[in-house]
All heavy atoms as TSV, in Angstrom:
chain	resi	resn	atom	element	x	y	z
A	1	MET	N	N	86.883	106.930	43.218
A	1	MET	CA	C	85.624	107.054	44.011
A	1	MET	C	C	84.665	105.926	43.678
A	1	MET	O	O	84.074	105.358	44.594
A	1	MET	CB	C	84.975	108.402	43.807
A	1	MET	CG	C	83.870	108.692	44.752
A	1	MET	SD	S	84.319	108.535	46.452
A	1	MET	CE	C	84.301	110.270	46.946
A	2	VAL	N	N	84.540	105.561	42.401
A	2	VAL	CA	C	83.690	104.507	41.940
A	2	VAL	C	C	84.163	103.151	42.590
A	2	VAL	O	O	83.312	102.402	43.141
A	2	VAL	CB	C	83.673	104.360	40.458
A	2	VAL	CG1	C	82.942	103.083	39.999
A	2	VAL	CG2	C	82.960	105.562	39.812
A	3	GLY	N	N	85.470	102.932	42.636
A	3	GLY	CA	C	86.008	101.707	43.241
A	3	GLY	C	C	85.625	101.597	44.699
A	3	GLY	O	O	85.274	100.564	45.222
A	4	LEU	N	N	85.766	102.723	45.453
A	4	LEU	CA	C	85.471	102.753	46.892
A	4	LEU	C	C	84.026	102.441	47.127
A	4	LEU	O	O	83.670	101.621	47.913
A	4	LEU	CB	C	85.851	104.109	47.461
A	4	LEU	CG	C	85.571	104.250	48.948
A	4	LEU	CD1	C	86.381	103.274	49.806
A	4	LEU	CD2	C	85.954	105.664	49.373
A	5	ILE	N	N	83.166	103.051	46.354
A	5	ILE	CA	C	81.657	102.864	46.531
A	5	ILE	C	C	81.285	101.390	46.188
A	5	ILE	O	O	80.551	100.726	46.945
A	5	ILE	CB	C	80.897	103.847	45.691
A	5	ILE	CG1	C	81.134	105.253	46.190
A	5	ILE	CG2	C	79.405	103.485	45.637
A	5	ILE	CD1	C	80.597	106.370	45.249
A	6	ALA	N	N	81.833	100.893	45.068
A	6	ALA	CA	C	81.542	99.539	44.573
A	6	ALA	C	C	82.071	98.520	45.601
A	6	ALA	O	O	81.358	97.570	45.887
A	6	ALA	CB	C	82.102	99.335	43.241
A	7	GLY	N	N	83.271	98.738	46.093
A	7	GLY	CA	C	83.818	97.812	47.063
A	7	GLY	C	C	83.081	97.821	48.342
A	7	GLY	O	O	82.816	96.729	48.925
A	8	TRP	N	N	82.693	98.990	48.858
A	8	TRP	CA	C	81.950	99.088	50.067
A	8	TRP	C	C	80.617	98.402	49.956
A	8	TRP	O	O	80.172	97.591	50.757
A	8	TRP	CB	C	81.756	100.570	50.441
A	8	TRP	CG	C	80.790	100.785	51.606
A	8	TRP	CD1	C	81.150	100.711	52.909
A	8	TRP	CD2	C	79.379	101.057	51.547
A	8	TRP	NE1	N	79.995	100.910	53.666
A	8	TRP	CE2	C	78.943	101.118	52.844
A	8	TRP	CE3	C	78.475	101.236	50.494
A	8	TRP	CZ2	C	77.590	101.425	53.118
A	8	TRP	CZ3	C	77.188	101.480	50.767
A	8	TRP	CH2	C	76.755	101.614	52.116
A	9	ALA	N	N	79.880	98.648	48.819
A	9	ALA	CA	C	78.565	98.059	48.602
A	9	ALA	C	C	78.703	96.529	48.447
A	9	ALA	O	O	77.865	95.792	49.042
A	9	ALA	CB	C	77.924	98.649	47.319
A	10	THR	N	N	79.754	96.104	47.845
A	10	THR	CA	C	79.948	94.624	47.738
A	10	THR	C	C	80.188	93.957	49.086
A	10	THR	O	O	79.673	92.949	49.392
A	10	THR	CB	C	81.081	94.305	46.809
A	10	THR	OG1	O	80.812	94.831	45.534
A	10	THR	CG2	C	81.349	92.817	46.687
A	11	GLY	N	N	80.949	94.678	49.913
A	11	GLY	CA	C	81.101	94.177	51.292
A	11	GLY	C	C	79.807	94.090	52.030
A	11	GLY	O	O	79.615	93.087	52.813
A	12	LYS	N	N	78.934	95.054	51.896
A	12	LYS	CA	C	77.642	94.961	52.509
A	12	LYS	C	C	76.778	93.870	52.006
A	12	LYS	O	O	76.086	93.149	52.719
A	12	LYS	CB	C	76.876	96.316	52.325
A	12	LYS	CG	C	77.496	97.490	53.025
A	12	LYS	CD	C	77.521	97.305	54.471
A	12	LYS	CE	C	78.076	98.545	55.171
A	12	LYS	NZ	N	78.162	98.307	56.598
A	13	ILE	N	N	76.860	93.626	50.665
A	13	ILE	CA	C	76.025	92.603	49.977
A	13	ILE	C	C	76.526	91.227	50.366
A	13	ILE	O	O	75.751	90.315	50.695
A	13	ILE	CB	C	76.037	92.820	48.485
A	13	ILE	CG1	C	75.322	94.052	48.062
A	13	ILE	CG2	C	75.502	91.557	47.754
A	13	ILE	CD1	C	75.493	94.456	46.613
A	14	MET	N	N	77.904	91.026	50.370
A	14	MET	CA	C	78.417	89.734	50.465
A	14	MET	C	C	78.761	89.203	51.943
A	14	MET	O	O	78.794	88.108	52.235
A	14	MET	CB	C	79.706	89.586	49.678
A	14	MET	CG	C	79.516	89.704	48.201
A	14	MET	SD	S	78.368	88.490	47.484
A	14	MET	CE	C	79.391	87.039	47.623
A	15	LYS	N	N	79.008	90.176	52.873
A	15	LYS	CA	C	79.313	89.679	54.206
A	15	LYS	C	C	78.826	90.646	55.301
A	15	LYS	O	O	79.116	90.375	56.432
A	15	LYS	CB	C	80.776	89.405	54.356
A	15	LYS	CG	C	81.632	90.647	54.341
A	15	LYS	CD	C	83.092	90.293	54.727
A	15	LYS	CE	C	83.900	91.540	55.001
A	15	LYS	NZ	N	84.983	91.357	55.931
A	16	GLY	N	N	78.251	91.749	54.940
A	16	GLY	CA	C	77.740	92.647	55.944
A	16	GLY	C	C	78.641	93.810	56.365
A	16	GLY	O	O	78.240	94.648	57.129
A	17	SER	N	N	79.898	93.795	55.889
A	17	SER	CA	C	80.764	94.974	56.130
A	17	SER	C	C	81.750	95.114	54.986
A	17	SER	O	O	81.891	94.201	54.199
A	17	SER	CB	C	81.521	94.733	57.470
A	17	SER	OG	O	82.335	93.656	57.347
A	18	GLY	N	N	82.426	96.254	54.960
A	18	GLY	CA	C	83.393	96.452	53.911
A	18	GLY	C	C	84.674	95.736	54.166
A	18	GLY	O	O	84.911	95.024	55.033
A	19	PHE	N	N	85.678	96.010	53.245
A	19	PHE	CA	C	86.972	95.412	53.358
A	19	PHE	C	C	88.091	96.378	53.696
A	19	PHE	O	O	89.235	96.141	53.446
A	19	PHE	CB	C	87.296	94.722	52.011
A	19	PHE	CG	C	86.303	93.699	51.613
A	19	PHE	CD1	C	85.297	93.951	50.725
A	19	PHE	CD2	C	86.413	92.389	52.137
A	19	PHE	CE1	C	84.360	92.920	50.427
A	19	PHE	CE2	C	85.546	91.393	51.772
A	19	PHE	CZ	C	84.485	91.686	50.878
A	20	GLY	N	N	87.747	97.534	54.339
A	20	GLY	CA	C	88.678	98.570	54.572
A	20	GLY	C	C	88.781	99.421	53.358
A	20	GLY	O	O	88.452	98.994	52.218
A	21	ALA	N	N	89.193	100.690	53.500
A	21	ALA	CA	C	89.187	101.600	52.404
A	21	ALA	C	C	90.023	101.146	51.238
A	21	ALA	O	O	89.570	101.118	50.060
A	21	ALA	CB	C	89.674	103.006	52.861
A	22	LEU	N	N	91.213	100.709	51.423
A	22	LEU	CA	C	92.108	100.214	50.344
A	22	LEU	C	C	91.568	98.949	49.723
A	22	LEU	O	O	91.521	98.830	48.526
A	22	LEU	CB	C	93.560	100.014	50.873
A	22	LEU	CG	C	94.538	99.552	49.809
A	22	LEU	CD1	C	94.621	100.640	48.705
A	22	LEU	CD2	C	95.881	99.354	50.469
A	23	GLY	N	N	91.067	98.039	50.533
A	23	GLY	CA	C	90.511	96.804	50.016
A	23	GLY	C	C	89.266	97.033	49.256
A	23	GLY	O	O	89.016	96.456	48.184
A	24	ASP	N	N	88.414	98.006	49.688
A	24	ASP	CA	C	87.222	98.377	48.911
A	24	ASP	C	C	87.551	99.027	47.593
A	24	ASP	O	O	86.940	98.665	46.557
A	24	ASP	CB	C	86.394	99.427	49.700
A	24	ASP	CG	C	85.602	98.802	50.820
A	24	ASP	OD1	O	85.547	97.549	50.950
A	24	ASP	OD2	O	85.091	99.531	51.696
A	25	ILE	N	N	88.592	99.840	47.528
A	25	ILE	CA	C	89.010	100.492	46.230
A	25	ILE	C	C	89.487	99.414	45.298
A	25	ILE	O	O	89.124	99.379	44.118
A	25	ILE	CB	C	90.067	101.583	46.537
A	25	ILE	CG1	C	89.388	102.724	47.280
A	25	ILE	CG2	C	90.690	102.031	45.246
A	25	ILE	CD1	C	90.427	103.764	47.803
A	26	ILE	N	N	90.383	98.522	45.791
A	26	ILE	CA	C	90.962	97.442	44.964
A	26	ILE	C	C	89.792	96.549	44.375
A	26	ILE	O	O	89.767	96.231	43.203
A	26	ILE	CB	C	91.991	96.738	45.648
A	26	ILE	CG1	C	93.240	97.603	45.922
A	26	ILE	CG2	C	92.442	95.423	44.925
A	26	ILE	CD1	C	94.264	97.007	46.859
A	27	LEU	N	N	88.987	96.146	45.356
A	27	LEU	CA	C	87.844	95.256	44.949
A	27	LEU	C	C	86.966	95.947	43.954
A	27	LEU	O	O	86.512	95.339	42.947
A	27	LEU	CB	C	87.025	94.908	46.183
A	27	LEU	CG	C	85.806	94.011	45.918
A	27	LEU	CD1	C	86.221	92.642	45.391
A	27	LEU	CD2	C	85.010	93.790	47.221
A	28	GLY	N	N	86.673	97.246	44.143
A	28	GLY	CA	C	85.826	97.953	43.154
A	28	GLY	C	C	86.455	98.144	41.809
A	28	GLY	O	O	85.815	97.947	40.789
A	29	ILE	N	N	87.744	98.324	41.809
A	29	ILE	CA	C	88.511	98.473	40.498
A	29	ILE	C	C	88.498	97.112	39.737
A	29	ILE	O	O	88.199	97.060	38.555
A	29	ILE	CB	C	89.880	99.004	40.684
A	29	ILE	CG1	C	89.865	100.512	41.170
A	29	ILE	CG2	C	90.694	98.866	39.396
A	29	ILE	CD1	C	91.173	101.041	41.616
A	30	VAL	N	N	88.831	96.071	40.447
A	30	VAL	CA	C	88.915	94.735	39.791
A	30	VAL	C	C	87.473	94.356	39.422
A	30	VAL	O	O	87.244	93.776	38.345
A	30	VAL	CB	C	89.538	93.704	40.707
A	30	VAL	CG1	C	89.451	92.310	40.133
A	30	VAL	CG2	C	91.003	94.072	40.971
A	31	GLY	N	N	86.516	94.654	40.268
A	31	GLY	CA	C	85.096	94.375	39.973
A	31	GLY	C	C	84.628	95.097	38.713
A	31	GLY	O	O	83.887	94.537	37.909
A	32	ALA	N	N	85.082	96.354	38.577
A	32	ALA	CA	C	84.701	97.115	37.362
A	32	ALA	C	C	85.258	96.445	36.086
A	32	ALA	O	O	84.598	96.420	35.073
A	32	ALA	CB	C	85.248	98.535	37.486
A	33	MET	N	N	86.465	95.963	36.165
A	33	MET	CA	C	87.085	95.245	35.027
A	33	MET	C	C	86.316	94.009	34.663
A	33	MET	O	O	85.944	93.746	33.529
A	33	MET	CB	C	88.527	94.993	35.292
A	33	MET	CG	C	89.370	96.249	35.318
A	33	MET	SD	S	91.152	95.937	35.362
A	33	MET	CE	C	91.371	95.126	36.922
A	34	ILE	N	N	85.936	93.233	35.728
A	34	ILE	CA	C	85.258	91.974	35.504
A	34	ILE	C	C	83.804	92.272	34.980
A	34	ILE	O	O	83.341	91.677	34.011
A	34	ILE	CB	C	85.147	91.160	36.795
A	34	ILE	CG1	C	86.572	90.625	37.128
A	34	ILE	CG2	C	84.232	89.965	36.640
A	34	ILE	CD1	C	86.696	90.026	38.508
A	35	GLY	N	N	83.168	93.209	35.625
A	35	GLY	CA	C	81.805	93.607	35.258
A	35	GLY	C	C	81.766	94.159	33.823
A	35	GLY	O	O	80.854	93.860	33.036
A	36	GLY	N	N	82.737	94.951	33.445
A	36	GLY	CA	C	82.875	95.498	32.089
A	36	GLY	C	C	83.059	94.405	31.096
A	36	GLY	O	O	82.464	94.407	29.988
A	37	TRP	N	N	83.841	93.451	31.422
A	37	TRP	CA	C	84.165	92.360	30.533
A	37	TRP	C	C	82.891	91.488	30.309
A	37	TRP	O	O	82.529	91.205	29.149
A	37	TRP	CB	C	85.278	91.449	31.085
A	37	TRP	CG	C	85.660	90.308	30.262
A	37	TRP	CD1	C	86.234	90.208	29.082
A	37	TRP	CD2	C	85.280	88.923	30.585
A	37	TRP	NE1	N	86.413	88.944	28.635
A	37	TRP	CE2	C	85.808	88.092	29.600
A	37	TRP	CE3	C	84.642	88.348	31.702
A	37	TRP	CZ2	C	85.627	86.797	29.622
A	37	TRP	CZ3	C	84.504	86.968	31.699
A	37	TRP	CH2	C	85.054	86.174	30.647
A	38	ILE	N	N	82.169	91.266	31.413
A	38	ILE	CA	C	80.909	90.472	31.284
A	38	ILE	C	C	79.902	91.168	30.482
A	38	ILE	O	O	79.238	90.601	29.586
A	38	ILE	CB	C	80.431	90.058	32.657
A	38	ILE	CG1	C	81.330	89.023	33.376
A	38	ILE	CG2	C	78.991	89.548	32.614
A	38	ILE	CD1	C	81.065	88.827	34.780
A	39	THR	N	N	79.700	92.483	30.718
A	39	THR	CA	C	78.653	93.193	30.022
A	39	THR	C	C	79.016	93.320	28.541
A	39	THR	O	O	78.136	93.275	27.714
A	39	THR	CB	C	78.352	94.596	30.609
A	39	THR	OG1	O	79.622	95.333	30.647
A	39	THR	CG2	C	77.757	94.459	32.018
A	40	ARG	N	N	80.291	93.474	28.200
A	40	ARG	CA	C	80.678	93.439	26.781
A	40	ARG	C	C	80.386	92.159	26.091
A	40	ARG	O	O	79.947	92.077	24.989
A	40	ARG	CB	C	82.145	93.876	26.604
A	40	ARG	CG	C	82.407	95.345	26.722
A	40	ARG	CD	C	83.780	95.753	26.361
A	40	ARG	NE	N	84.855	95.042	27.103
A	40	ARG	CZ	C	85.315	95.429	28.283
A	40	ARG	NH1	N	84.829	96.460	28.848
A	40	ARG	NH2	N	86.277	94.714	28.877
A	41	LEU	N	N	80.638	91.000	26.845
A	41	LEU	CA	C	80.323	89.738	26.291
A	41	LEU	C	C	78.866	89.598	26.061
A	41	LEU	O	O	78.451	88.870	25.053
A	41	LEU	CB	C	80.805	88.671	27.213
A	41	LEU	CG	C	82.263	88.221	27.288
A	41	LEU	CD1	C	82.452	87.201	28.411
A	41	LEU	CD2	C	82.794	87.763	25.986
A	42	LEU	N	N	78.041	90.202	26.904
A	42	LEU	CA	C	76.577	90.116	26.687
A	42	LEU	C	C	76.060	91.104	25.722
A	42	LEU	O	O	74.830	91.151	25.487
A	42	LEU	CB	C	75.874	90.273	28.063
A	42	LEU	CG	C	76.213	89.191	29.087
A	42	LEU	CD1	C	75.613	89.499	30.411
A	42	LEU	CD2	C	75.704	87.785	28.587
A	43	GLY	N	N	76.929	92.024	25.211
A	43	GLY	CA	C	76.493	92.967	24.141
A	43	GLY	C	C	75.965	94.325	24.726
A	43	GLY	O	O	75.352	95.062	24.006
A	44	PHE	N	N	76.121	94.615	25.965
A	44	PHE	CA	C	75.687	95.877	26.555
A	44	PHE	C	C	76.788	96.948	26.275
A	44	PHE	O	O	77.936	96.656	26.379
A	44	PHE	CB	C	75.424	95.733	28.016
A	44	PHE	CG	C	74.277	94.874	28.394
A	44	PHE	CD1	C	74.528	93.583	28.906
A	44	PHE	CD2	C	72.961	95.330	28.228
A	44	PHE	CE1	C	73.460	92.792	29.215
A	44	PHE	CE2	C	71.911	94.438	28.516
A	44	PHE	CZ	C	72.157	93.182	28.997
A	45	SER	N	N	76.313	98.122	26.001
A	45	SER	CA	C	77.242	99.184	25.855
A	45	SER	C	C	77.616	99.788	27.221
A	45	SER	O	O	76.879	99.709	28.139
A	45	SER	CB	C	76.696	100.304	24.923
A	45	SER	OG	O	75.638	100.970	25.562
A	46	GLY	N	N	78.752	100.481	27.272
A	46	GLY	CA	C	79.137	101.095	28.536
A	46	GLY	C	C	78.861	102.589	28.599
A	46	GLY	O	O	79.560	103.363	29.165
A	47	GLN	N	N	77.685	102.977	28.052
A	47	GLN	CA	C	77.359	104.410	27.950
A	47	GLN	C	C	76.168	104.711	28.912
A	47	GLN	O	O	75.143	105.166	28.515
A	47	GLN	CB	C	76.952	104.682	26.547
A	47	GLN	CG	C	77.890	104.256	25.526
A	47	GLN	CD	C	78.599	105.398	24.823
A	47	GLN	OE1	O	78.068	106.485	24.795
A	47	GLN	NE2	N	79.754	105.108	24.303
A	48	GLY	N	N	76.451	104.494	30.225
A	48	GLY	CA	C	75.283	104.729	31.138
A	48	GLY	C	C	75.588	105.735	32.261
A	48	GLY	O	O	74.769	106.012	33.057
A	49	GLY	N	N	76.806	106.351	32.263
A	49	GLY	CA	C	77.078	107.307	33.246
A	49	GLY	C	C	77.634	106.648	34.572
A	49	GLY	O	O	77.968	105.525	34.605
A	50	THR	N	N	77.749	107.498	35.633
A	50	THR	CA	C	78.375	107.080	36.878
A	50	THR	C	C	77.556	105.996	37.546
A	50	THR	O	O	78.203	105.039	38.029
A	50	THR	CB	C	78.507	108.283	37.831
A	50	THR	OG1	O	79.226	109.330	37.125
A	50	THR	CG2	C	79.214	107.939	39.092
A	51	ILE	N	N	76.297	106.096	37.626
A	51	ILE	CA	C	75.471	105.069	38.283
A	51	ILE	C	C	75.608	103.720	37.593
A	51	ILE	O	O	75.814	102.698	38.281
A	51	ILE	CB	C	73.999	105.506	38.373
A	51	ILE	CG1	C	73.817	106.780	39.165
A	51	ILE	CG2	C	73.156	104.387	38.969
A	51	ILE	CD1	C	74.265	106.763	40.562
A	52	TYR	N	N	75.589	103.721	36.305
A	52	TYR	CA	C	75.840	102.518	35.507
A	52	TYR	C	C	77.187	101.871	35.840
A	52	TYR	O	O	77.261	100.657	36.074
A	52	TYR	CB	C	75.662	102.812	34.011
A	52	TYR	CG	C	75.953	101.667	33.123
A	52	TYR	CD1	C	75.009	100.687	32.838
A	52	TYR	CD2	C	77.199	101.511	32.540
A	52	TYR	CE1	C	75.326	99.590	31.999
A	52	TYR	CE2	C	77.534	100.446	31.697
A	52	TYR	CZ	C	76.569	99.505	31.433
A	52	TYR	OH	O	76.856	98.425	30.621
A	53	THR	N	N	78.184	102.756	35.845
A	53	THR	CA	C	79.515	102.309	36.125
A	53	THR	C	C	79.639	101.712	37.524
A	53	THR	O	O	80.233	100.582	37.755
A	53	THR	CB	C	80.529	103.468	35.955
A	53	THR	OG1	O	80.446	103.979	34.662
A	53	THR	CG2	C	81.954	102.988	36.221
A	54	ILE	N	N	78.988	102.274	38.492
A	54	ILE	CA	C	79.019	101.707	39.881
A	54	ILE	C	C	78.308	100.401	39.900
A	54	ILE	O	O	78.819	99.468	40.517
A	54	ILE	CB	C	78.417	102.790	40.889
A	54	ILE	CG1	C	79.315	103.971	41.006
A	54	ILE	CG2	C	78.149	102.105	42.276
A	54	ILE	CD1	C	78.694	105.107	41.792
A	55	LEU	N	N	77.161	100.273	39.291
A	55	LEU	CA	C	76.410	99.024	39.294
A	55	LEU	C	C	77.159	97.920	38.607
A	55	LEU	O	O	77.201	96.718	39.102
A	55	LEU	CB	C	75.059	99.225	38.631
A	55	LEU	CG	C	74.109	100.096	39.380
A	55	LEU	CD1	C	72.820	100.327	38.638
A	55	LEU	CD2	C	73.759	99.481	40.770
A	56	ILE	N	N	77.857	98.247	37.509
A	56	ILE	CA	C	78.708	97.253	36.821
A	56	ILE	C	C	79.851	96.793	37.680
A	56	ILE	O	O	80.193	95.575	37.719
A	56	ILE	CB	C	79.140	97.723	35.474
A	56	ILE	CG1	C	77.939	97.975	34.551
A	56	ILE	CG2	C	80.193	96.815	34.809
A	56	ILE	CD1	C	77.082	96.751	34.319
A	57	ALA	N	N	80.438	97.828	38.349
A	57	ALA	CA	C	81.605	97.471	39.199
A	57	ALA	C	C	81.134	96.584	40.437
A	57	ALA	O	O	81.805	95.674	40.820
A	57	ALA	CB	C	82.257	98.709	39.767
A	58	ILE	N	N	79.972	96.831	40.961
A	58	ILE	CA	C	79.350	96.015	42.046
A	58	ILE	C	C	79.137	94.555	41.493
A	58	ILE	O	O	79.428	93.641	42.175
A	58	ILE	CB	C	78.123	96.655	42.604
A	58	ILE	CG1	C	78.457	97.943	43.398
A	58	ILE	CG2	C	77.372	95.684	43.497
A	58	ILE	CD1	C	77.202	98.797	43.755
A	59	LEU	N	N	78.556	94.538	40.338
A	59	LEU	CA	C	78.240	93.240	39.770
A	59	LEU	C	C	79.580	92.412	39.608
A	59	LEU	O	O	79.648	91.220	40.071
A	59	LEU	CB	C	77.682	93.348	38.354
A	59	LEU	CG	C	77.547	92.060	37.564
A	59	LEU	CD1	C	76.521	91.134	38.156
A	59	LEU	CD2	C	77.148	92.414	36.136
A	60	GLY	N	N	80.571	93.014	39.090
A	60	GLY	CA	C	81.856	92.281	38.930
A	60	GLY	C	C	82.477	91.927	40.246
A	60	GLY	O	O	83.051	90.850	40.450
A	61	ALA	N	N	82.403	92.828	41.244
A	61	ALA	CA	C	83.013	92.606	42.589
A	61	ALA	C	C	82.280	91.508	43.322
A	61	ALA	O	O	82.876	90.627	43.984
A	61	ALA	CB	C	82.959	93.892	43.392
A	62	VAL	N	N	80.939	91.441	43.151
A	62	VAL	CA	C	80.162	90.407	43.819
A	62	VAL	C	C	80.578	89.056	43.169
A	62	VAL	O	O	80.797	88.056	43.940
A	62	VAL	CB	C	78.682	90.641	43.655
A	62	VAL	CG1	C	77.845	89.422	44.015
A	62	VAL	CG2	C	78.248	91.810	44.580
A	63	ILE	N	N	80.705	88.964	41.878
A	63	ILE	CA	C	81.131	87.758	41.248
A	63	ILE	C	C	82.531	87.348	41.719
A	63	ILE	O	O	82.773	86.227	42.009
A	63	ILE	CB	C	81.064	87.919	39.693
A	63	ILE	CG1	C	79.590	88.049	39.223
A	63	ILE	CG2	C	81.777	86.744	38.988
A	63	ILE	CD1	C	79.452	88.436	37.793
A	64	LEU	N	N	83.448	88.327	41.798
A	64	LEU	CA	C	84.824	88.027	42.258
A	64	LEU	C	C	84.827	87.511	43.686
A	64	LEU	O	O	85.460	86.501	43.892
A	64	LEU	CB	C	85.659	89.337	42.180
A	64	LEU	CG	C	87.102	89.207	42.691
A	64	LEU	CD1	C	87.897	88.129	41.915
A	64	LEU	CD2	C	87.781	90.500	42.708
A	65	VAL	N	N	84.078	88.081	44.574
A	65	VAL	CA	C	84.032	87.632	45.932
A	65	VAL	C	C	83.458	86.238	46.019
A	65	VAL	O	O	83.902	85.338	46.708
A	65	VAL	CB	C	83.287	88.612	46.875
A	65	VAL	CG1	C	83.033	88.035	48.247
A	65	VAL	CG2	C	84.076	89.967	47.001
A	66	TRP	N	N	82.380	86.025	45.256
A	66	TRP	CA	C	81.779	84.703	45.204
A	66	TRP	C	C	82.772	83.649	44.757
A	66	TRP	O	O	82.845	82.515	45.356
A	66	TRP	CB	C	80.532	84.717	44.328
A	66	TRP	CG	C	79.801	83.432	44.246
A	66	TRP	CD1	C	78.911	82.890	45.160
A	66	TRP	CD2	C	79.899	82.415	43.199
A	66	TRP	NE1	N	78.489	81.719	44.728
A	66	TRP	CE2	C	79.062	81.372	43.510
A	66	TRP	CE3	C	80.616	82.437	41.986
A	66	TRP	CZ2	C	78.919	80.289	42.684
A	66	TRP	CZ3	C	80.485	81.310	41.192
A	66	TRP	CH2	C	79.628	80.264	41.565
A	67	ILE	N	N	83.473	83.958	43.665
A	67	ILE	CA	C	84.423	82.933	43.131
A	67	ILE	C	C	85.572	82.677	44.185
A	67	ILE	O	O	85.964	81.525	44.377
A	67	ILE	CB	C	85.076	83.450	41.778
A	67	ILE	CG1	C	83.993	83.438	40.691
A	67	ILE	CG2	C	86.328	82.679	41.424
A	67	ILE	CD1	C	84.415	84.081	39.418
A	68	MET	N	N	86.027	83.753	44.789
A	68	MET	CA	C	87.103	83.593	45.812
A	68	MET	C	C	86.628	82.748	46.939
A	68	MET	O	O	87.357	81.985	47.514
A	68	MET	CB	C	87.596	84.980	46.267
A	68	MET	CG	C	88.301	85.789	45.177
A	68	MET	SD	S	89.717	84.920	44.411
A	68	MET	CE	C	90.846	84.776	45.742
A	69	ARG	N	N	85.409	82.944	47.408
A	69	ARG	CA	C	84.859	82.137	48.423
A	69	ARG	C	C	84.729	80.641	48.077
A	69	ARG	O	O	84.976	79.783	48.907
A	69	ARG	CB	C	83.511	82.673	48.922
A	69	ARG	CG	C	83.613	83.936	49.780
A	69	ARG	CD	C	82.271	84.370	50.237
A	69	ARG	NE	N	82.470	85.579	51.047
A	69	ARG	CZ	C	81.468	86.242	51.500
A	69	ARG	NH1	N	80.200	85.909	51.265
A	69	ARG	NH2	N	81.709	87.345	52.242
A	70	LYS	N	N	84.326	80.416	46.832
A	70	LYS	CA	C	84.244	79.013	46.334
A	70	LYS	C	C	85.686	78.368	46.327
A	70	LYS	O	O	85.794	77.222	46.668
A	70	LYS	CB	C	83.620	78.972	44.949
A	70	LYS	CG	C	82.172	79.302	44.966
A	70	LYS	CD	C	81.400	78.278	45.750
A	70	LYS	CE	C	79.941	78.615	45.786
A	70	LYS	NZ	N	79.201	77.697	46.648
A	71	ILE	N	N	86.689	79.148	45.920
A	71	ILE	CA	C	88.047	78.612	45.799
A	71	ILE	C	C	88.518	78.344	47.221
A	71	ILE	O	O	89.161	77.356	47.528
A	71	ILE	CB	C	88.979	79.583	45.067
A	71	ILE	CG1	C	88.587	79.597	43.618
A	71	ILE	CG2	C	90.428	79.218	45.276
A	71	ILE	CD1	C	89.296	80.689	42.813
A	72	LYS	N	N	88.281	79.371	48.088
A	72	LYS	CA	C	88.712	79.249	49.472
A	72	LYS	C	C	87.949	78.173	50.309
A	72	LYS	O	O	88.498	77.555	51.249
A	72	LYS	CB	C	88.579	80.573	50.189
A	72	LYS	CG	C	89.173	80.685	51.557
A	72	LYS	CD	C	89.049	82.089	52.073
A	72	LYS	CE	C	89.569	82.187	53.517
A	72	LYS	NZ	N	89.271	83.532	53.989
A	73	GLY	N	N	86.816	77.891	49.889
A	73	GLY	CA	C	85.896	76.845	50.602
A	73	GLY	C	C	85.082	77.391	51.700
A	73	GLY	O	O	84.655	76.624	52.541
A	74	SER	N	N	84.837	78.728	51.728
A	74	SER	CA	C	84.042	79.202	52.873
A	74	SER	C	C	82.691	79.711	52.357
A	74	SER	O	O	82.335	79.830	51.290
A	74	SER	CB	C	84.708	80.311	53.612
A	74	SER	OG	O	85.464	81.214	52.759
């Protein structure tokens, strides 16, 4: 559920729509991994509950979409 919410929100932030249910879930899961890795590097603990987890997943997903757009050139 976190992946779906994070992916959907990232779609809204980055291009105005989602990536489809499966795409949103995958984006949210990968975003959560990236966001978790970044927050650990910065010294933040992962003890914030569901809202914290969703926000971290959105952060990671936004970074992932931004990087992919830079690589793709759009």
